[in-house]
Each structure stands twice: as structure tokens, then as C-alpha cells.
N, C-alpha and C positions, 0 to 999 in steps of 0.2 A: 326302432326304425332307423335311427342314425347309425347304429352299430352295424346293421346289415348293409346299409348303403356304403359305409366305409370299406367293408370287406369286398363288395363288388367293385369299388373303385380301385382298390389296391391291386387287384389281379391284373387288369390291363396295364397299369402303370409299370408293374414289375416286368410284365411281358415285353412292353416297349423298350424298357431299359436293357433287358437281356438281348433283344434284337440289335439295338444300337451298339452294345459292347461287342457282340459277335461280329457285326459288320465291320467295325473298326479293326478287330483282330484279324479277320480274313483279308481285308483290303487296307493295310496300313498306308500304302502309297497314295491312296486317294485323299488322305487327310489334308495335305497341303493344297492339292489341286482343287478339291471340293471347296475348301475354305476360300481360296483365291477366286474361285468361280463366283461365289456368292458376294464377294466384296467388290464393289465398283468404286472407282475414285470419284470423290466429290468434285463439284465444280470448283475450279481454281487450284486443284491439287494434281500433281503429276504422279502418275502411276509408275510402277517399276518398269524398267526398259525390257522389252521383249526381244529375244534372240530370233531373228528371222530364219525361216526354214530355207531349204535349198531352192524351192520354187520362187519364194519371195526374193531371195538373193539374186537369182538369175534375172528377175525383172528389174531390180533396183540398179541404178548406176553404180560404178565402182567407187565413186567418192562417198556414197551412202554406206558402203561396207565398212570403210574406215571410221565413220562417225559412230557406228553402232558398236557397243562394247562386246568384245569377244572373249571367250575363255582362253587362257594361255595354254599352249600345248604342254603335255606332260614332260617333265625334265628327263633328259637322258644323261647317263653318266659319262664322264670324260673317257675318251678312248683308251687312255693309258692308266686309268685308275687314280687313286689318291697320290698326292705328292709325299715322298719320303725324305728322309734326311740323307745328306751326302757329306762326305768329309770335305772340309775347306781345302782349297788348292794352295799349295805352297809354291814359292817362286822357284824358277829354274836356277840350279846351283852350278857353279863352275869355278875353277881357280881364279881368284881375283875378285869374286863377288863377295858380298858382305857375309853370307852364310846364315843369316837369320831366316826363320821360316815365317812366311807371310802368306796370306790368302791371295789367290789369283782371281781377278775379277771375271764375272760373267754377267753380261747385261740381261735385264729382264725386259722382254717385249710382250705386250698383251697377246695372249695366245688366241688367234682367231678360231681355233677349233674347239674352244671351250667357252662359248658365250654364256650369259646368265640363263637364257632359256634353254640351253642345251642343244640348239639346232645348229647344223653346219652351215656356214655362210657360203655364198656363191663365190667360187674361185674362178677368176678369169685369167687363163694362161696367156703369156706374152710371147713365148717361144714355141716353135713346133718341134716336138720330139717324137721319135718313132716308138713303137711299142717295145722294141728291144731296149731302148734307153730308159723306159719307165719301169720295165719288169726287172726286178733285182731279186734273184734267189740263187744263193751260192751253195753248192753241195760240198760244204766244208768237211773234209775228212780229218778230224782231229787225231784219229788213230793211225793215219797214214803218214804222208810227208807234207801236207799242206801247211802253209804258214800265213798268218795275218801280220801285215807290216803296217805299223802306225806311223804316218808322217806327221810329226808334231810341229806345227807352226806356232811361233811365239805369240802369247797373249790371246789365244783363241779358246781358252778353257781346256786345253789339251791335257794338263796335269790331272784335273778332275776326271776327265774321260779315261785317261790312262789308268787311274786307280780303279775305275769301274771294271776295266778289262782284267785286272789281276785279282780283285777282291770281291767283285759283285756278280760274277757270272756263275750260274748253277751248272757245275760240271761233275762228271763221274769222278775225276781226280782234280780237285781244286788246286789253284796255285798256292804254294807254301810261302807265306810272308811272315818273317820273324821280326820281332821288335828290335829297333836299332839298325836294321839293314835297309838300304834304299832299294834293293832289287829283290824280286820274288822269283821263286823257282816254279815255272809253268811247264811241267812235263806232260807228255802224252800218257794216256792210261797204260800202265805197265811198261813204260819205256823211260829212258833218261834222255829224251830229246824234247826240245822246246817247240811249241806250236805258235808262239807269239814273239814278234820282234818289236820291242818298244823300249822306252826309257826304263820302265819299272820291271822289265823281264831280262833283257840282254844288255841294258845300259846304252850309252852312246857309242855303240860299236862302230858306227860309220861316221862318227864325228858329232859334235854338239849341234843339235837341231839340224840334222842332215836334210837336204831338200830332195826333190824328185830326181834330179840329175845324179846326186850322190847315192841315194838309196838303190836306184835301179842298177847301178854299176857295182855296188858294194855288197848288198844283201845276199845275192846268190852265192858269192864266194865265201862269205862269212858262214852261211848256213851249211855249206858243203864241208867246211872244216869242223863244225860242231857236230855234224851228223855222223852216224855209224857207217863204215864202208859197205856193210852188207845191204844197205838200203839204197845204194847209188843206182841200182838197176830200175828203181821205180821213179816215175815222174813226180815232179814237185810243182805245186801251184802256189804262187805268191798273190795274196789278196791285199791290195793296198787300200788303206782307209785314212781319213783325215777329218779335221774339224775346221770350219770357217767362221768368221765373225764379221759383224758390221765394220767396215773399214775405219770410220771415224772413231768409234769406240775402241777398236783395237789399237789405233795409232795413239790415242790419248793414254791408253793403258801402258803401252810400251814407253811412252815419254815419262810417265810417272815411275816406271820400273828403272829406266836408265837414270833418272834423277836421283834414285836411291842408291846408285852405284853399280848396276848391272852393265855388262859390256858385251858378253858372248864373243869376246875376242879370240877365244880358243877354237871357234868354229873353223873347219878346214876349207869349206867352199870349193871342194874338189870338182874339177870340170876338165874333161879330156885329159885325164891323168895328172893334173897338176893344180896347185892352188894359185890364186891370182897374185900378181906382183903388187908391191906397195903403190906403184904408179896406177895400176888398174883398179885397185880398191884401197884408196887412202882412208885414214881415220878422220873423224870429225872433231877429235879432242887431242890436245898435246900430251896430257899426263896419262896416268894409269886408268882413269875412268872419267866419266862425264857427270860426276855428282853435282847436284844443284843446278843443272842446266835449265834455263827458262824455255818456255814453249816457243818463243820467237827464235831463239838460238837453235833449238831442235829443228825447226822448220827451215831455217836458212841454210843448213848444210845440204848442198845439192847432191852429194853422194852418200847420204844417209840411207842405210839399208832398210830402215823402217818404211820408206816410201815404196808403195806397191809391193810390199813384202810377200803377200799371198800369191800374187801372180808370179813373181820371181821364183818362189819355192815350189810352185806346181808346174812350171814350164820346163821344157827341155832346153837348157841353156846352151847346149852344144849347137843348136840350130842358129844361134846368133853370135857365135864366136866367144861364148862364155862371158867373161867380164871385160873383154876388150871392146870398148865403146867405139873404136875406130874401124871395127870390122864392117859396119854398114851404117847408113844414116839412121837417125833416131826414130823417125816415123816408121820406117820399115821394121826396125827392131821391135818397137812397141806392138805393131800389128802381129808379128810372128809370135811374140811372147804371149800376148793375150789369147790368140787362137790355140796355141799349144797348151796353155793352162786350162782352157775350156775343154779341149779334147781329153786331156789326161784326167780332169775331174769327172767328166761324163763317163769315162771308161773305167773309173775306179770301181771296186766292188761296193764301196759305201763311203758316203761322207755325211757329216752332220752339221748342224748350225747351232752356235752357242745360244742364240736367241730362242730356240725351239727345243728345249731339253727333252720334253716328253715325246715329241714326235721323233726326235733323234733316237731315243730308246726304242720306240715302236718300230722304226724302219730297220734298225740294227738287228733286233730280235727276229724280224721276218726275213731279213736278208740271209743271215747265217743260221737260222733255226736254233738260236741259243736264247736262253731266258736269263734276265737279271733277277737277282734276289730282291733288291730294294729298288723302288722307282726313283728316277732322276729328280733332282730338285732345281728349280729355277731361282737363282739368286736375284734379289731385288735391288740391293744397294752394293755398289762397287766403287772402286777408286775412279774409274772413268766416268761413272754417273755423277760423282760428286764434283767433278771439274766443271766450273762455270766458264764458258767461253762465249764471246759475242758472235754475231752472224758472220762478221768478216773473217774471224779466225776459223770458223767452221768451213766457210767456202774455200779458204786457203788449204785446209787439210784435204778437202775433197779434190781440189786441183792437184795437189801433190800425189794423191792416191787415185787418180782418174782411171787407171787400169784396174785397180782393186774394186772400185765402185762398179765398173761394168761387169767384172767377174762375179761380184756378189749378187747383183741383180739376176744374172744368168743362173747362178747356183741356187738362189732362193726360189726362182721359178721352177727349176728342175726338181728341187726338193719338195715343193708343194705338189707338183704334178705326180711325183712318185708316191707321196703320202696318200693323195686322193685315189690314185689308181689302185694302190694296195688295199685301201679300205673298201673300195668298190668290189674288188675281187673277193674279199672276205665276206662281204654282205651277200654276194652271189653264191658263194659256197655254203653259207649258212642257210639261205633260202632253199638251195638244192637239197641240203641235208634234211631240212624239215619236210620237204615234199617227199623225199624217199622214206622217211620215217612214217609219215601218214599213209603212204602207199603200202608199206609192209604191214601196218596195223589193219588196214582194210582187207588185205589178202589174208591175214591171220583170222579175222572175224569171218570172212567168207568161207574159209576152210573148216571152221568150227561149226557153223550153222548147218550146212548140208549133212554133216555126220550126225548131228543131233536129230534132224528131221528124218533121215534115213533110218536111224535106230528106232525112232518112235513108230514109223510105218511098219517096219519089220516085226515089231512086237505085236502090233494089232493084227497083222496077217497071221502070225503064228498062233495067236489066241483063237482066231476065227477057224483056222484049220483044225486045231485040237477040238474045238466044239463040234465041228462037222463029224470028225471021227467018233467022238463020244456019242453023237446022235445016232 
């Protein structure tokens, strides 16, 4: 009797077990929800926080939204990709300098376009720019006569950027850089003509660290001499580019560079066909260089060219009588210089910021439709960052460079607006491309299905007609 009872009891138990296993296999997602549904928090115990739905969030006050835990958004990759290695920057060499190779500083500023959660912060523009000012796309004809002219301002990371131009651009015919030579050969595809005017391609052909006034008057004549006579019938476009840096960091970097013996005294400073006289541009030191100069001595020299260097090198100096300070009063001269530097910077084909290396790479690639082989690197530790100064010294530097401070704020705002505008255009093009792809896929499916239906109907009709004839 017991044996028969056990057999009858075993059958429903096995059946129930089989049903439970099959139910969990078919609906595995119900395991956690069903388990949590049966578990109720005991008195005095806090249950797990529930994420409110859209309806509940709409009814709850905004402060309640912040108190309730939310899942973080999925991370998005940085717009320029991973950071790669870049060659350290050596100091500018000239006759009378020490000749040793040293790294040039590049400040690291937290990149607001790459926060930890991957989301883009809200950028609030300060200046009003037109769509033409923000849209930068150059139809650079490297096989024609177009030339990129790099205006290299001291201590702005220009040496590193200049090396990127000759060693890091993906070209049909890359620049030829040989070991032991300071200059590279950057010829157009199939021609013996250069497409790049810079320190590492043509050398200091217009003078050591030539400024805007010198380059615009010198480069066309230099390139005509280097070019072949048969190409003179074609027009030539000059695309000027430059790099800017935070004025305080740049000033400290130049001070440390001069302290090590740099002078740049071989610069021509050509303006209106002549160099300045010693009375117009006196030196700050009596000997061959200014080695060992203290920061106070460096700041006390009123005619130190480090003061407002970026504005002076980007402005048209012929508008203010070149280096003749008696040509007009100081206030009027400063206003004209600053406005001229802003206009020239805005109308340049491209400019980058030392503090934003990856965005600089991004904008250059989109402007000239050229790609770099390796991504730019943001240096974290520099000589300028290692200099400890008090607040009084910082304010003094800002006062000495008050024109550069205004120019940099203007440049940074324009740079950020161009970056966001370019990213927005890319997002719009990507969305439009995806919509077009989905539309083509739908049309492809719509063209296939009627043919299959029509073929099936034709087959049925043909079979029916054949049967009628047979009958």
C-alpha cells in the first residue's frame, strides 16, 4: 500500500517541478521582479529606493528629483579620441642663444568638453559673432598654389604645433624630414614647390618670429621667388594660422626662457620698409643677454616686448606708426592695436589655443580637411606651471598684459563658439545621413515585396488557366 502511494505522490511532484523549471526558462526576467514582489520590507527596515516613472516625476517637485537616486547617463567618448604622444618642444634657437634643446611649455587646462560623465557642458557665449565668423572651411588646394602660413608667437606651443604640421599630417606626399636637419621638405604632390611657410619648412625666411606686419609684406614676395615661373598665371591663396596662450602663463614662460639666455635680438621687426631705431626699441639689458634676470626686473622694463606680445604680433603696426610711440597718444594706440589684432585673428583661416590641444586638432582637421596621424597631447607639467607667484605678482603681470588679456578672452570665446558650431553641424549631418539610409532601406524593402507578391499571384493564375484548358 505504501509503495503504491509513493508512486502516485511522485508523479505530481515531478510534474510540478517540471512546470516550475519550464516557467523560469521561458520567463527568466520575471525571477527578480517576482521575488521582489513577494518580499515586503519589515517594520523598521527601509526598502530599496524606487525610481519614479515619468508621471510620478511630473507630479513631484523638482527638489524631489534631485533627492531620488538616478542612473548615470551612458558615457560618450571624447570628440577627438584618445590622447597620443607628441614630441616635446625645443626652444627657439638663434645666434647668441645657448643652443641646448629644451622642452617648450604647454599649459594644461581642464578640458570642459571631456567631463567624467561624457556630457557636453552648457557653453554661454560672451561675444556676438556672425555665422561667417563661426564657419571655417578652407578649400585648400595643396596641388595648386595655395600656401599655409604659420605665424609663430613665442612661448605659445608653436614649436610643437609646427612639428605636427611637418611630421603628423596624413598626406599623399608627406614632408621629408631627415635626421640632423632642422628643416623639412614639404613639396606638393609631383612638384618641387612648398605648400607650407613655417619655421620647420622654409625656416625664418622673413625674420626670426616674424609678426603679422612682417609676414603679410614678406611672404608673397618670398613665395614668388621660390615658385616656378609657369605657375604665375594662377592665383595663390595664403591661409594664415597661429597659436595663442593664456597671457600669464605665456609671460612666465618667456621670463624663464630669457632667464636661461634667450634674447631673440636677431628679429628684424620690419615695419613700413625699415627696422626700428635703437631709440624706438631700446634693449632691457646692457650685455649680450639677460641671463639670470629676476621676475621683478623683467616686469620693471617698460619697453619689454614680452608685454602684450600677442596683440603686437597679430596687429597691423603700420596703423599706429610702427614702433614710434610719439606717433599718437598711448590710449588711442592701444585701442587701435587691440581692434586690429582681433580683426586679424577673426579673419585668419585658423587659430588654436595651447590650453585646448584636442579641440585645436579637431578644428584644424575640419578647417583644412586634413587629418593628423597621431592625436595631440596636453602637457600637464611645464616651467610656467612650476613657478609659484603671489597674487600681487599675478595682478602685476595681468596689468602689464592687459591688451593680451582682452584678446585672449575674445579668442577663447570665438574658439569655443567655433568648436560647438562645428560639432553641431557634424551632428546634424550624421542625423541626416542616418535618416537617408533608413529611407533607402525602406524603399528597397518596398520594391522587393510587391515583386514577390506579384510573382506569386501570377503563378496561381497561370496554374488555374492551365487547369481550365486541361478540363
